[in-house]
N, C-alpha and C positions, 0 to 999 in steps of 0.2 A: 504494500500500500504506500503510495507516494503522497507526501504532504502537499496540500495546495495552500500556499500562503498568499495573503494579499500583497500587492506591490508596495514597496517602501515609498512612503510619501515624503521622506526627508529624514534628516538625521534624528529627528525626535522620535521616530518609530523604530524601536529596537525589537529584534526577533528573539522572543523569550521561548525557550523550549524547556519543558518539564518532563523528566523521565520518572514516571510513577504517578498513578491516578488513584492512590489510596488516600487514607484520611489526612496524612501529612501533606502530600503533594497538592491535593485539591484545596486543603485549607490555606496553604501558602498562596495559591492562585486567588482564592476568595479575598484574602487580605490585600493582595496586590491590586485587584480590581477595585476594591473600596478606596484605595489611596491614589491610584494612577490617574494622570490627566488624560483626556481624550487623545487617542492616537499614540500614547507613549509606548505601548507594546503591542505587537501582534503575537498571539500565544498559540503554541502547539503543545499538545500533551500526548504522552505515550503511556498506555496501560496494558499490562499482561492479560488482564481479564476482559472479556467482551461485553463489558457493562459500563454504566456510569459509576459514580463514586457512592459507596455504601458504608454503613456504620458497622465495623467488625465487632464492636462491643455487643451488638444486638444479635449476633449469630446464635448465642446460646438460647435466646428467646425464640428464634426461628426453630431451632432443634426441638425445643420443648413444646412447640405448637402455640405459644403465646402470641407470636407475631408471624405474619407470612413474609417470605423473602422479598416481596415487592414493597413491604412497608418500611424497610430499613434503608432505602436509598436516600442519601443526602442530596445528591445532585443527579437529576434525571438527564437523559441525553438532550432534552430540550434546553436545559440550563446552559450546556456548552454552545448550542446553536444561538441562544439568545445573547450570549456574551462574546460571540464571534471567535470561539475557541475551536481550533481544529483538533479533534480527538482521534487518535489512532488507537481504537480499542481492540484488544486481542493482538497487539503488536509489540514484540519484545525488542528493546534496544540491545544490540550486541557489542557495540564498540563506540567509544568517543574519541574522535581525532581532535585533540586539543589545539593542535597547531593550525589545522585547516578550519577549525570550528565547525565540525560536522558530526552528526549523530547517525550512525549506521544501525539499521533495524531490519527485522524480518517479520512478516505477518504470519498468521496461523497457516496460510497456504504455502509458506516458504518463499514468498515473493520479497526480495530485498528492497530497501529504500535508503535514501540519503537525505538528511534534513539539515540545512545550515542554521546556525544560531549566532546571536550576539551575546546573549546571556543564557546560561544553562543552570537548571536546578536539578540535582539528583535527589530523588525521594523514593528510592527503591524498597524501603521498608525492611521487613524481616520475613523469614519463613519458618515453618515448623522444623524443629530439630528432630531428626530421626536417629536414635541411638543405634550403634552397631549391634546387630543381632542376626542370627541365622534365620532364614525363612521369611525375611521381610519382603523379598521380591521373588518373582518367578524367573529363574535364571541367575547366573553369576555375573553377567555383564553390568557395567556401571549404569547403563540406561535401561536396564530391565524394568518392566512394569511391576508395581506393587502387587502382591498376592491378593486375589479377590477376598474382600472382608477386612483388609487393612486400610485404615483411614488416618489422615492428618485432620486437624480441626482448625482451619485457618481461613477458608474462603467460602463463598456461597456454594460453589460447586462441591466442596468437601461436605458441607452441611446437607445439601440435597442428596448426595450419595449416601450419607449416613442414614438419613430418613428412609430412603428407598430400601436400603439393605436391612434396616431394623424392622421394617414392616413385613418382611418375608415370613410366610407362615411357618417355616421350619426353623427359624432363628429364635433361639430361646435365651442365650446368654452372651453378654458382652464383657470385655475387659478393657479398662481404660488405663493406659500406662502413663502415670504422672498424677501426683496428688496436689498440684498447685491449683490456682484459680480456674484455669481453663479445663483441667482434667475433672475437677469436681463439678463444674457446670455441664460438661459433656456427660458425665455419669448421671446426673439428675435428669438431663434432657432425654437420655435413652430410656429411662424408666417409663416415660410416657408411652412407650410402645410395648409395654408389658415384658420387657427384658429383665432378667436378673443381671445385675451389674456388679462387677468387682473393680476396685481401684487398686492398682499396684504401684507403690511409690518407693523409690530407692532411698529417700531421705528418712531421718529418724522420726519425723512427725509431719503431718499435713501442712501445706503452705509454709514450709520452713524458711522461704525467702521473705515472708511478710510477718510471721508471728513466731513467738518462742515456744518452747516445749510444752508448757502448761496450757497455753491457748490451743496449741495443736492437738493436745490430747482431748480437750473438751470439744473441739471441732470434730475430731474423729468420732466421739460418742454421739454427737448430734447427727453426723452423716450416717452412722450405722443405724440409728433409730429410723432413718428413712428407708432402710432395707438395703443399703449399699454396703457390701463387705469390703473392708479396708485391709490391705497387706502392706506393712511398713518394713523398711530395710530389705526390700525385695527387688532384686535386679533381674529383669527379663533377659534371658540369654538366647531364646529361640522362639519363633512362631511356628507352630506345628501344623502339618497338613500339606499334602502334595499339590492339589489343585486349588484349594481354598483353605481358609482358616479353620482349624479344628481344635486349637488350644494353644497355650503358651507354656514354656518351661522356665522355671525360676531357679536361680542359683540358691541352693540350700533351702528351697521351698518345694512343696509338691507341685506337680503338674496341675494346671487349671484348664478344664475343658471349656471351650467357648466357640461361638460362631462368628464373632467379629472382634476386631481389636482397633481401638482408637488411640493413637499416639499423641499425647499432650505433654511432652516432656520438656517444654520450653521452646524458646525461639532463638534464632541466630540472625544477625544483621545480613541483609543481602548486599554483599560487597564485591561479588565476582566481577561485575561490570567495571567498578572502580579499579580493581586490581589489574584487570586486563588492559585498562586504559592508562595505567601509569600513575594513579593517584596514591597519595600516602595513606595507607590503611594499617591500623594497629588492631584493636578490637573491632573498630568500625572506621568509617571515613573521617579523618581528622579535619576539624574545622576550627576557625577562630571565633571571636565573640560576635562577629557579624554573620556567622554561618557560612563563611566563605572557605572554600578548601584552601589548604596551605600551599597548594601547588599552582593555583591559577586564579587570578583575581576576577575572572569572568565566570567562574564555575562555583556554585553554592551547593550545599546539601542540607537537608532537613529531615527530621524524623528518627525512626528507629535504626536507620543505617548510619547514624552520625555518632562520632565520639567527640565530646567537647570537654576540655579540661580533664581528660582521663575518664569521664563518665559516659556511659551508654544508657539511655532511658527506654524502658519498655512500656511506660504508661502514657496515656493520651495527653494529660495536662502539660507535660514539658513540650510536647509536639506543638501545642497551640502557642505556647510562649515563644518557641523558636520561630514559628511562622510569622508572628507579629513583628519580631525584630528584623527578620529577613525582608518583610514587605516595607517596613519603615525605611530601612537602609536602601533597598533597591529602587524604590520610587522617589527617593530624595526627600520624603517627608521628614525624616530625621536621620541624617547621615551618621550621627554619633550614637544611634541606637545600638545597644550591646546586650548580649545574652550572657548572664553570669552564672548559669546553672539553675537547677530547680530543687526545691525541698519537696520531696514527694510525700503526699498524704493521700490515702485512698479510703473511700467509703463504698463498700460493695455489698451485694447480697450473693453469697456463695452457696449454691445448692439449698436455697431457702433460708440460710443463716446470715444475719446481718454481721458484717465484719468491717472494722475500721482499723487502719494501721498507719503509723507515721513515725519516722525517726527510729530511735533506739528501741530494741526489744527488752532491754534490761540495763541496770547500772553498769557503767564501765570505768568510773573513776571513784576514788575515795571522796566521800562527801555527797555523792549523788543520792537524792531521795528516791525511794522506790515504793510506790503504793500499789498493793495488789488486792483485788477482791475476786473470789472464785466461788461459784455455785454450780458445780458440774451437772447436778440433776436437772437444772433449768437451762443448761447450756449457756451460762453467763460467766464471762471472765473480763476483768478490767485491770489494766496495768498502766501506771503512769511513771515516767522518769523525769525528775526535775533537777536541774543543775543551775545554780546561781540565780534562783528565782525565775527561771525560764523553763517552759515545757520543752524537753528535747526528745521525748518519745512517748508514744501511747499505743496500746493495743486494746481493742474493745470487741467482744463477741456477745451477741444475743440481745444487748440493750444499748442502743446507740442514741439514746435521748440527749446525751450531753456532748455528742460528737461535734456539733456545730461550734460550740465554744472551744473544744479541744483543738480543732483544726485551725481556728483563728489564733489561738494562743501559740500553737506550734509555728504557724506561718508568719505571724505578725508580731509575736512577742507581747501579747496582751498581758496586763498585770494579772497575777494569780491570786485567788482568794487566800486569806490567812488560814481559813478552815479548809484544808485540802479536800476533805470528803465532799465538799460542795461541787468539786470537779467531777465527781462520780455519781452523786445522788442528790435528789431534792430533799433537803433537810428541814424544809419549812422556813428557811431563811431566804433572803434575796438570792435568786438563782444565779448561776454562772452562765446562763444561756446568753447568746448574743442576739440582740435585736437588729433589724435592718439598719437603724441609725448608727449602731456600733461597728458595723462591718467596714473595713477599709474599702476604698473604691476599687482596688485591684484584687480584692478577695474573689476567688473563683467559686462561683455558685454552682454551675453545671460542669461537672468533670467530663461528662461524655462529649460535650460540644465546646468546651473551653469558654464558657460565657461568664464574665465577671459581673460584679455588682454595678460597676460603672457602665457596662454595656446595657444592662437592663434599665438603668436610670436614663441613659441616653435615648433609648427607645421610647420611654415614657415622655421625655422632653421633646422628642420628635413627633409626638402626636398619638402614640399608642397608649390608650388609657385603660385598656382591659387586659386581663391576664392572657387571654387567648391571642390578642393582637401582638403582645410582647413576645410570646412564645413563637409565634409565626415569624416575627421579625428576626429574633436572635437565635432560634432553635433551642433555647433553654427548655429543659424538661422533655425534649423530644427523644432522649436516649433511654436510659433505664427508668427514668421517671422519679427517682428518689429525691430529686431537688424541687419537685413541683410546689411543695408546701412553702419552702423558703422563697421561691420565685414569686409566689402569690403575695407573701408578706412584703417583699421589696417593692413590688408593683403598687400595692395598696399604700405603702409608706410614701413612695415617690409621687404618686398621683394625688394623694390626699383626698380632699373632697371631690376632686374631679374624676376619681376612679369610676370606671363604668363596669357594670355587670356585662360580661361578654354575651351579646344578644344571640350569637350563633349557637351558644351552648344549649339554648332551649329550643332551637329549630328542630323539627322532626327530620327533615332532610336538608343538606347544606344549600341547595339551590332555591329554596322557598323560605323567605324570612318570616316564618310563623311557627308557633308551637303546635303540638298535635291537636288540641281542642279547637284552636282558631282555624287551623287548616281544614279540619273536618267540617267545621261550620261553614266555611267559605265554599267548600266543595259541594255541600248539600244545597246551600242557598243558590249557587250558580249552576247546579246540576252538571258538574264537570265529571264526565264518565270515562275519560281517556287521559293518559299521561300528557299527551301533547296539549290538550285543552287546559290542563292545570298549569303547565308552563306558560301558555299564552295568556292566561287570565291572572296568574298570581306571581309569576317570577319577575324580578326586575328586568325591564325592557323586553319581557317575553322570552328571555334567553333560556335555552335548554341546558341542563346540567347532567352530564353522564352519571355522576356519582349519586344523583337523586332518583334516577329512573327506577331502579329496582325497589326502593322503598315506597315510591309513589304507586307503582304497579301493585305491590302487596296491599297497600292501604286501600286503593280503589276496589280491588277484588273483595276485600273484607266489607267495605261499605255498600257496594252495589250488587254483589253476588252476580246473578245472571244478567244484570243490566250493564255490567262493566264492559267497556269497549276495548278489546285487546288490540295492541299494535306491536308488530314484530320488532321494531327498533326500540321498543321500551323494555325489551328483555335482554338479558345477557345470555351467553352461549348455552349454559346449562338449562335455562328455562326455554330457550328457543328449540332445543332438540330433546328436552325432557330426559337428560342423562348427565352424568357427572364427568367433565373433561379431566383427563389424566395428564401426567407430565409429558408423555410422548405424543400427545394429540389424539390418542384413542379415547374411548369412553367407557365408563362403568355403568352397568345396567343392574338394578336391584329390583326384582319383582316383589310384590307384596306377599307376605306369609302371615296372615292374621294370627296374632298371639303366638307366633313362632310355630304354628301347626302347618304341616304340609301333608302330601299324599303321594303314593307311589306314582300316580299319573303325572303330578307336577314334577317330581324328581326325574322321571323319564324325559319329559319335555326339556327340562333344564339341561340334562346330559346331552340330549340330541342337539340342542342349540349350541352348546359348548363345542361339540365336535364339528358341526356343520360350518360354523363361522370362525373356527380356529381361535376360540377364546383362550387368551394367554394364561389366565389364572382364575380358578373358581374358589372363592373364599367365603367361609362362614363369618358373618359379622357378629358384633357384640349385641346387636338387636335381634338375634335369632332369625336371620334371613341369609340368603345366598347371593353373593356379589359376583357378577361376571365382569371381569376386568380385561380390557384390551380389545373392545369392540370398535370396529371402524365406523366412522360417522355415516358413510353411505349404506352400511348394513343395518342401522338402527331400526328403520320401519319393518324390515323383514324379521329381525330378531323379536320385536314386540309381537308381530303377528304369529310367529311360530310358538312363542311362549304362551300366548293367550292367557296371560295373568295380568292383574292390575299393576299399575306403577307403585313402587314402594316409596317414592318421593325422597330418595336419598340425596337429591340434588337441590332441594328447595328449602326456603325458610317457611316451614309448614309443620303440621302434625306428621311425625315420622313413623313411629312404630309403638306397639304395646308388647313389652316383654312379659312372658308369663312363666310360672312354674307348672308342674304337673297338676297341682291342686288336689281336691278331695276325691276325685274318681279313682286315682291310682296310688297316690302317696299316703302312707300310713299316718303321717303327721298332719295332713291337710284338714283344715276345718272349714274351708270355703272353696267353691268351684271357681278358681282363679282363671282357668283356661277359658271357660265359657264367658265369664265377665270380660276378660281381656279381648276376646274375639268380638264381643258385642260393642265394646268401646271403639276398637279399631275399625270395625265395619261402619259404625255411624259417623265417626269424625275423620275418616281417611282423607288425606290431602288438604285439610283445613289450613287456609292461609293464615299466617301469623307474623308478628314482628321478628321473631326468632324461632329457632328450631324448638319443637315440642317432642320430648321423648317421655314415654309413659311406661309403667309396669304394674302388674297385679300379682301379688303373692298370696298363696293359699294358706299361709300360717305365719306367725311372727318369726319363724326362722329366716324368712325374707330371701329365699333363693333367687327370686327375680330382681333383687336389688332395688326394691320399690322406694326405699328411703332416700336414694340419691338420684331420683328422676324429677323432671319438671312437675309431673303429677304421678304420685304413687298410691296404690291401694293395697291394704294388707288385711287379710281375714283374721279375726280373733275369735276366741270362744264365744259361744252364745249366738252364733249366726250374725255377728256384727262385722262391720268393715270400717277400718280407719283410712282416712284420706289425707295424704301428705302433699304439700306443694313447695316448690322452690328448691328442690334438691339438685345436686350436680356432682358429677364424678369424672370430669375431664381435666382440662388445665386448671379449672377451679373446682374445689371440692367443698360441698356443703350438704349437711343433713337437712332433709326437708322438714317443714314445720307442719304440725298436726292441725289440719283445718277443721275436721269434724269426725265424729264417730256415729255411724248410722246403722240401721237394722235391715235395710232393704237395698238390694242391688240396683233397683230402679232409681232410688234416691242418689246412689253413687253416680249413676249416669247423668242425672240432672245436675248435681253439684259440680261434677267434672266439666260438663259442658258450660255451665254458668261461669265457673272460674276462668275457663279458657276464653270465653267471650269478653269478660271483663279485662283480662290481660290483653286481648287483641285490640280492644278499644282504647286502652290507657297506657300501654307500654311504649317506650321509645323504640325507634327503629333499631334493630339488632340487640335490644336489651333482653337477655334471657331471663327466665323466671327467677333464677337464683339471685339476680340483682333487683328485679322488679318487686318481689315479695318483701325484702327488707326495706326497700325505698318507700313503698306504700304503707307497710306495717301489717303484721299478721292480724292484729285485732281489728284494724279497719277493713281488711279484706274479708275476715270472718263475718263482721257485722253486715257487710253488703251482700256477700254471696250466700251465707247461711241464714242470717236473721232478717234480711231484706230491710235494713235500717233506712235506706234511701228510697225505698219503694220502686226500685228499678229491676227487680228480679224478673218480672214478667217480660220486660223489654230485652233483658239479656237472653232469656230463654227463647224469645221470638227471633232475636238476631242470630243465634246459633242454629236454630232450625232453618232459617232462610239460607244460611251458608251451606248447611248439609244438603238441602234440597237442590242447590245449584251445582253440586259436585258432578264433574265429568271426568272420566278417565282420560288423561292426556295421551296415553299410548293408543287409545282408540281414535281420538280426534287427530293425532299427529301422524297417522299412518300414511296419509298422502301429503306430500310436501306443500307447505303454504307458499313457498317461493322456489324459484328454480335452483337456488343455491343452498336451501335449508340443510340438505343432507349431502352436500357435495364437498369433498376435501379439495381445496384449491391448489395445494402443493403436496408433493410426496412427503410423508411424515419425516423422512430423514433430512429434508432440507427446510422444514418449518423453522424459522428463526425464533429463538427464545427472546432475544432483546435486539432491537434494531441498532445498528452501528453506523455512525456518520462516516 
């Protein structure tokens, strides 16, 4: 790929080339754009990965399912276009000719290119360290591929591969090599896929680079309570298996059987390009206080590939500080700007455990004060090191309520209270917490995105008066989210009486400036029955918003039932073809099996379809159904016809499934016919449109084999022919035990109350708000009063609304058998060439 650079318009336009499109490289460019004068630079960037810039810190959230990989991008490809940046994505720089000022590169197809520069920034970052061990690769050659089942944990592609491999039905156990932050996050994320996970760590205790032995031991206990087995002082010598991973071999430890191995044993700076090109490299690329390489005044370096004053930083906060200095110097805003190193302080959530670490782990000199509090059963540990009335080190696990003050005391040398315990606990005296007014302007509030207090205040002074507007402007709170509370406090303090409640926070969908009650009232008053008519009547300037279409379509279906006017372009791909798109562009088809009950005839049809259409994987789901994965788009109508079974709605924000146990007919413990009741509920409410997924279960006795207590709606039979109804449970990325709504004597009353609650939820929940968030927000007592006691006199209306929705049900697989448009079931490109992310 050859760079296309705009012509130089004069000496003021300098050709700036950045090698590296990761967090450091992109952040340096952002800072330069903010300071540069028009036409000062024409910018070209090289990135190894075929994507825009994303937040690597959030990869553990993607692995665990808390975020999708599309949610963690910091700069989309459009951002590069909008800023006139030529991005060579998926293109690796191979050599820098410092004398001719040329960057030699090669793209993914092997096509070479040469790009000239006036100023160069090296931001090649770091890569996963793969310790020497037998069986890591297939073959002995240096470029041999890794053995199937062996993963690093560094990139989006690494994470996607781990998720795909972990979901394989035959994979049961994973080993994570490395007990640092990344390893523990990987272990916790893999648990989401039902895997038994072991952590193998060569060090004497977990996170030994950040915390001391006592804290490491308490962390181990907390991690093992999560079901993760920890092996300390354990060095992996071999990965077993000929064709794929079958286990690992530990020195002086027994063999561990496993199906996949994740190597999270640390990172190493990517310096090979610098070495090849003749730059001074020790532990990393050596730079001065202006982030300039010591070999060339026109070549700078920033990020994890840099060594400054003997230090190499692997945390994100120093990267942001380096980027600011580099931009100030390079643009001429402050030629004397200098980077003097960073004092690293981190506040993290590691495998669900709050951890903060800064400075020394323990006393190192005579006279150092050392305060320690330990409560292992609760997973709490606090250690403070004080020298000459200054905090020089702190380690906190489990209770981080005082960390805001500790970080400021460590970074800025705030005065310490005479009563030292105030630094650890609230003793009823004036607290040692730091308010917004007490924070220094350069205090870093958001570690993930390097946002200071001054940046937040500047955004407020620039016209952002709501928390949401400030977050959008600065990106504060857009990473792990742990700083949102402090961001809110600073914005409210800075804006004072002018602070505004973020109006968009109450909007049902982002493109229509109305909350749900006002939106529904306007829709009914104007009789708006299609998504396009809602945009035309209610959106600013009638503009359509893609992010709002799915929510509006769902709302209109709920409100108008059979009178809703369907529009193909108001649906996303899953709803257009009534199936769930997969990573490779094929689709997943899940037929309905009411209550998890099937028949030999249905099983034969499923087997015949799987063979006839070369289905790649036949998988039993957690909802007691069968999933056919790998169906080609053009085969979908024929698959539905041959199955001749209703849709299971595995692709929709709707009523999904009712899981049941055997119940009283066969089980010797059963006290209620859970199977019959579950089938009745699923038959009546199948496909019901809702703001979020609805998963239900009916258990025939309190042993709860159908897991009714962790469903959106759960029903449990108890002695005396009675039934308990639970609402607001969850067992996915969020875990919550359902609340007891009512205990009734009649299955018919169960049906009524279940339908009434779901209709109240449909009418009042926010878009994508699951019941586990809706129930606590409204309050159990309030919901019980409305749904069970009819305190507001709307029970009859709720019952009528749900009956209208039930009467409007149509099986989409019957209606979708004939294409609604010529391209509905046509694959426009062969699957192997479908692009995942467009590249400029």
